[in-house]
C-alpha positions in Angstrom: -4.0 -11.8 -9.4 -0.7 -10.4 -7.7 1.2 -12.5 -5.3 2.5 -11.0 -2.0 5.6 -12.5 -0.4 5.8 -12.7 3.5 9.1 -12.6 5.1 9.6 -12.8 9.0 11.9 -10.0 10.1 12.9 -8.1 13.1 12.8 -4.2 13.5 16.0 -3.7 15.8 16.1 -0.1 15.9 13.9 3.0 15.0 16.2 5.8 14.8 14.6 9.5 15.0 16.7 12.5 14.9 15.9 16.0 14.7 18.9 17.1 13.0 21.8 16.2 10.6 24.8 15.1 12.6 27.1 14.2 9.7 27.6 17.4 7.7 30.7 19.7 6.9 34.2 17.9 7.2 34.2 14.9 8.8 37.6 15.8 10.7 35.5 18.6 12.6 33.5 15.7 14.4 29.8 14.9 14.4 27.1 17.2 15.3 25.7 16.9 18.8 22.0 16.5 17.8 19.1 14.9 19.8 18.9 11.3 18.3 16.5 8.8 19.7 16.3 4.9 19.4 12.5 4.5 19.9 10.2 1.5 20.6 7.8 3.0 18.2 7.5 5.8 15.5 4.7 7.2 13.7 4.9 7.4 9.7 2.8 10.0 7.9 2.2 9.5 4.2 4.3 11.5 1.9 6.2 13.0 4.9 8.1 10.6 6.9 8.8 9.7 10.5 7.2 12.3 13.0 10.1 14.2 14.7 12.7 13.2 12.0 15.2 15.2 10.2 13.6 14.4 6.8 10.1 14.9 8.1 8.2 17.0 5.5 11.1 18.4 3.5 10.3 18.7 -0.1 13.9 17.3 -1.2 13.2 14.0 0.7 9.4 13.2 0.1 10.4 10.2 -2.1 13.2 9.1 0.3 11.9 10.1 3.8 12.5 6.9 5.8 15.7 4.8 5.3 15.9 1.0 6.0 19.0 -0.8 6.4 19.6 -4.6 7.0 21.8 -5.3 10.2 23.6 -8.1 8.2 25.2 -5.3 6.1 26.8 -3.8 9.0 27.8 -7.2 10.2 29.2 -8.1 6.7 31.1 -4.8 6.6 32.7 -5.2 10.0 33.9 -9.0 9.2 35.3 -7.6 5.9 37.3 -4.8 7.4 38.0 -7.3 10.3 36.9 -4.8 12.9 34.5 -5.3 16.1 30.8 -5.1 15.3 29.5 -1.5 14.6 26.5 0.2 16.6 24.0 0.1 13.8 22.7 3.5 15.1 26.0 5.2 13.7 24.7 4.7 10.1 22.0 6.8 11.0 19.2 4.8 9.0 15.7 5.0 10.7 14.9 1.4 10.4 17.3 -1.2 11.0 16.0 -4.6 10.3 17.2 -8.3 10.5 16.3 -10.6 7.7 15.2 -8.0 5.1 16.7 -8.4 1.5 16.3 -4.7 0.4 17.9 -4.2 -2.9 15.1 -5.9 -4.8 12.4 -3.5 -3.4 13.5 -0.5 -5.5 10.8 0.8 -7.3 8.2 -1.5 -5.7 5.6 -1.0 -3.1 6.0 -3.0 -0.1 4.6 -3.0 3.3 6.0 -3.4 6.8 3.5 -5.0 9.4 4.4 -5.0 13.2 2.1 -5.3 16.3 -0.7 -5.6 14.1 -0.2 -2.4 12.1 0.6 -1.9 8.6 3.0 0.9 7.0 3.1 0.9 3.1 6.3 2.2 1.5 7.8 2.6 -1.9 11.4 1.9 -2.5 13.1 4.6 -4.0 16.7 4.3 -4.2 19.8 3.1 -2.5 21.0 5.1 0.5 24.5 5.5 -0.5 27.0 6.1 2.3 28.8 9.0 2.8 32.7 9.5 3.6 31.8 10.0 7.3 31.5 6.2 7.4 35.4 6.0 7.5 35.3 8.2 10.5 32.1 6.8 12.4 32.3 3.3 11.5 35.9 2.4 10.6 38.6 3.3 8.0 37.4 1.8 4.6 33.8 1.7 5.7 32.7 4.0 3.2 33.9 2.0 0.1 32.7 -1.3 1.6 29.4 0.0 2.5 28.7 1.2 -1.3 25.7 -1.4 -2.1 25.0 -2.0 1.2 23.6 1.2 2.7 20.1 0.5 2.4 17.2 1.7 1.1 15.5 5.3 0.8 11.8 5.2 0.7 8.4 7.0 0.5 6.0 6.4 2.9 2.6 5.6 1.2 0.2 5.4 4.4 0.1 6.5 7.9 0.9 4.1 10.6 3.1 3.0 13.6 6.2 1.1 13.3 7.0 -0.9 16.3 10.5 -2.5 17.4 10.4 -6.2 17.6 9.0 -9.0 15.4 7.6 -8.1 12.0 6.5 -9.0 8.6 7.9 -7.8 5.4 5.2 -8.0 2.4 6.7 -8.0 -0.9 5.5 -7.9 -4.1 8.6 -9.6 -5.5 10.4 -12.7 -4.1 13.1 -11.7 -1.9 16.3 -13.9 -0.7 16.8 -13.0 3.0 20.1 -14.8 3.1 21.5 -12.1 1.0 20.6 -9.4 3.4 23.9 -8.5 3.9 25.2 -9.0 0.5 26.1 -5.7 -1.6 23.6 -4.7 -4.5 25.2 -4.3 -7.8 24.8 -0.4 -8.6 24.4 1.4 -11.7 27.1 3.6 -12.8 26.2 7.2 -11.6 27.7 10.6 -10.7 28.2 9.5 -7.1 31.5 8.5 -5.8 
């Protein structure tokens, strides 16, 4: 018998963008691409969020949906001693409050919102790019490491809604650590 842990969370933002805003040299500025913060998004198993830049892209099938705890952005702003950030500037699809995400790497879990459930598999950390120094604050790139969120593979079709939600996890989580940096393994990424 497997145990399912239930955590009350809040879906604060659902970002969908048809294009990449942060590419090339940051000194040239972000690209002007249509970006929406929606009340609901449609998730398609194996493809991602309908209308998003990663939808159906082969290179992103295992990481088509990005989740981030807003507590991470709050902790980064506090650490850098700057005003709170606009959570949409991090360009993560789903911004949550109360979600401890790092333990979900390699796990199948679900988000329930308004009676609908979306199954996801936690893939890998969503590493920040150097653009964060320009878009958030100088030093944000380094401080955001281990706090950039979680890249996920969608396992089921469904709708995610902004507002109260439940995170269903196969492993125990610690919501009070939602903004704490995860311990990263050594790798080739800066």
